[in-house]
C-alpha positions as CSV (number, residue, x, y, z in Angstrom):
1,X,-194.0,115.3,155.5
2,X,-193.7,112.4,158.0
3,X,-190.6,111.4,159.8
4,X,-188.4,109.1,157.9
5,X,-189.9,110.0,154.5
6,X,-186.7,111.2,153.0
7,X,-186.8,115.0,153.3
8,X,-183.1,115.3,154.1
9,X,-182.1,113.1,151.2
10,X,-184.3,115.2,148.8
11,X,-182.5,118.3,150.1
12,X,-179.2,116.7,149.6
13,X,-180.1,115.7,146.1
14,X,-181.2,119.2,145.2
15,X,-178.0,120.7,146.6
16,X,-175.8,118.2,144.7
17,X,-177.8,118.8,141.5
18,X,-177.4,122.6,141.8
19,X,-173.6,122.4,142.6
20,X,-172.7,120.0,139.9
21,X,-174.6,122.0,137.3
22,X,-172.8,125.1,138.5
23,X,-169.4,123.4,138.2
24,X,-170.3,122.3,134.7
25,X,-171.7,125.8,133.7
26,X,-170.2,128.4,136.0
27,X,-171.5,131.4,134.1
28,X,-175.2,130.1,134.1
29,X,-177.1,132.2,136.6
30,X,-179.7,129.5,137.0
31,X,-177.5,127.5,139.3
32,X,-176.6,128.5,142.8
33,X,-173.1,128.1,144.3
34,X,-174.2,128.8,147.9
35,X,-177.0,127.5,150.1
36,X,-178.7,128.5,153.2
37,X,-180.6,126.0,155.2
38,X,-182.8,127.4,158.0
39,X,-183.9,125.2,160.8
40,X,-186.6,125.6,163.5
41,X,-184.3,124.5,166.3
42,X,-180.9,123.2,167.4
43,X,-182.1,119.5,167.3
44,X,-183.0,119.8,163.6
45,X,-179.9,121.8,162.8
46,X,-177.7,118.9,164.3
47,X,-179.6,116.3,162.2
48,X,-179.0,118.3,159.1
49,X,-175.2,118.4,159.6
50,X,-175.2,115.5,157.0
51,X,-175.8,118.2,154.3
52,X,-172.4,119.8,155.0
53,X,-169.8,118.3,152.7
54,X,-167.1,118.4,155.3
55,X,-169.2,116.2,157.7
56,X,-167.8,112.6,158.0
57,X,-171.3,111.2,157.5
58,X,-172.4,113.5,154.7
59,X,-175.1,112.2,152.4
60,X,-173.3,113.1,149.2
61,X,-170.7,110.4,149.9
62,X,-172.7,107.9,151.8
63,X,-175.6,107.8,149.3
64,X,-173.5,108.3,146.2
65,X,-175.1,111.5,145.1
66,X,-171.8,113.0,143.8
67,X,-169.5,110.9,141.7
68,X,-166.1,110.1,143.5
69,X,-163.4,112.5,142.7
70,X,-165.7,115.6,142.4
């Protein structure tokens, strides 16, 4: 995919969807509670820090992917 097409946002949406479903149904094995993101280099790894919930600029909060309070 091209630069700026939203790959990171899609990754954040998938992680948020899986996590929220796991919280709602903890015993359901279809939903993951851990995620592994592998990157081809340090530059890409640094750009993907926005996928970590403890990052101040995380996409879950900035883009409203997770409702406040969760």
